[in-house]
C-alpha positions, 0 to 999 in steps of 0.5 A: 514810713521812716523814723528819724531824730533831729540830727537827721533832718533833711538838709533842705527842710528849712530851705523855703520856696525856690523859684526854679525856671521850668523849661519851656514856660517862658517860651509858652508865655511869649508865644501866647502873648504874641499869637493869642488863641492860636498859641493856646490851641497849639500848646493844648494839642501838644500837652492835652492831645486836643485843640478846643475850638472854640476855647470858651464853653457855650453857656448852654453847655455850662447850664446842661452840666449844672443840671446833669450833676449827680444829685448827691454831689450837687448837695455836697457842693451846695453844703460846702459852698454855704460854709465857704460863703459864710466864712467869706462873708465874715471876712468881708465884714472885717474890711470897711471904709473909714476916715480919721482926722490925723491932725485938725483939718487933715482927713485920711481915709481908706476905701475898699473896692473889688478888683474888676476882673479875676481869672481862676485856674482850676486843675483838671488833669490827674484830679478835677479839683472842683473844691478849688473852684469853690475856694476861689470863686466864692470869696471873689463873689463875696468881695463883689468882683464883677467878672470871673473867668474860669480856665481848666484843661480840656478833656479828650473831647475838648470840654472842661471836666463836667463836674467843674463845668457843672459847679461853675454853672451852679455858682452862676459863672458863665465865662469858662474856657477849655485851656490849661497849663502855662498857656491858660495863665498867659491867656488870662494875663495878656488876653487873646482874641476870645479871652479878654485879659484879667486883672488878677489870676488865682488858683492852684496848679502844677509847677508849669502853672506856678512858673507861668504865674510868676512869669506874667506877674505885673501884666496881672496880679497873682495870689501866691506861688503855690508849690507842692502841698504839705502837712506837719502833724505835731502829736503827743503819744496820747494821740490816735496813731490811726488818725495821724497815719490817715492824715499823712496818707491823705496829704501824700496822695496829692503829689509825688513831691507833697510833704507829709511830716509827723513830729512827736516826742514818743518813739512808741507812737512814732512806730505805731503811726509808721505801721499804720501808714504801711498798712494804709499803703498796702491798700493802695496801688503799688505805684500810688502817688502817696507811695512816691510822696512818702518815699521822697519827702515823708518822715516821722521826727522823734523829739525829746519834747513837744516844745522842740516841735514849736521851734521847728514848725515856726521855722519850717512854716508849713502849709497845714499844721495839725495839733493832735492830742491834748499836749500838742493843742495846749501849745497852740498859742506858741505856733506863729507860722502856718497857712492853716491850723487844725486844732485837735484830733477831730479837726482833720485837714481834710475838712478844711480841704472841702467843707468846713468853710476855711480856704484850702488855697494856702502858702507853701514852701515856707512862705507862710512866714509872710503870706496868707491863704486865699480869702476875700482880701485877695479880691479887694483893693485898699485905696487911701484918700486925703482931703482937707478942711478949714485950711488943714494943709497949712499945718502940714506945709512947714514939715512937708517943705522941710522933708522935701528939701531934705531929700533934695526934691525942690519941685516937691517943696514948691508943690507944697509951697504953692498952696500956702495961700489956700492953707492959710 
């Protein structure tokens, strides 16, 4: 793993999220909007080698898959689900309805209500990401979403991967479709003969899925335009180089474009981590994803002091930020921009990926400057209410009329003035 200094940082390191048009996605979306199920099957045959018919998995198949889960995997899923649910419940408790009197007789309120129908995309290609199903579905369930749809690519038999299907059944989900890629996103956004449209689409995916989500935004809501996964580790020389190397390798395993970066103030530590990464790669296939990722976007940056790492991290806004070693943890309050923060060597990002309870669907590509990871709030609507008592509108009439007139909106001013008698 290459070791560099600050003046050798890649030119695009702070560039942030870019929307690059992915060839063919717009056409796929338009074809699905026009032709429905037929287009979904056409593109499934083209990209997945099979055209599932029907697209929706029978309820019996979902139940059988749930019953057939390996007992140890089932227990792991249940353990993770309990923790994710506990965290989601705590998030939900933070959102409440309220009403305040902003001026005598003027009552402004907030009502919190769940989205009616949500679509979850679960990758099932290179890796069947069953953990992403838990991370998406459980907050939606805790928010009170009434209808949850799951789309995941079909296998060579035309079925959704049995682990994903089984986990969906374990969670009590029944509406599962064997559809992947941009065609699945378009089907959820616009609806087809067999898949009624959803109100919002969430869940990670490849660049085709991300491009399709951006393309359909407006027809349906989306969570965030997730890009390749990232980890930034800030570590002092007292940290464990073997653990830092393991976390870099784990992140690099996601995708050839994943970014695994270490920031340290110790050249000796950097060299130890680099050697540990090399040994770790030797245990993986020569053509492994991790090998490609580290060659493409991985590096170790040696700084004069860890304070510089704070500035770099806040500017880069990584998806995952790990602080390893006592000196790095002591700087925790100075870090502002990240998707999720992992404090201390023991708090590996991998635990957040699976079983700790926090969500692993997080903002990437610098969007953590303004965006948050998936959570209960993504499945809620915050609606305001206004009512008056004791002629409360009368106190607002002069200000409202003056502001409306100042904007040149005579009908607005008149709509206030017509209530003068009711307002007292």
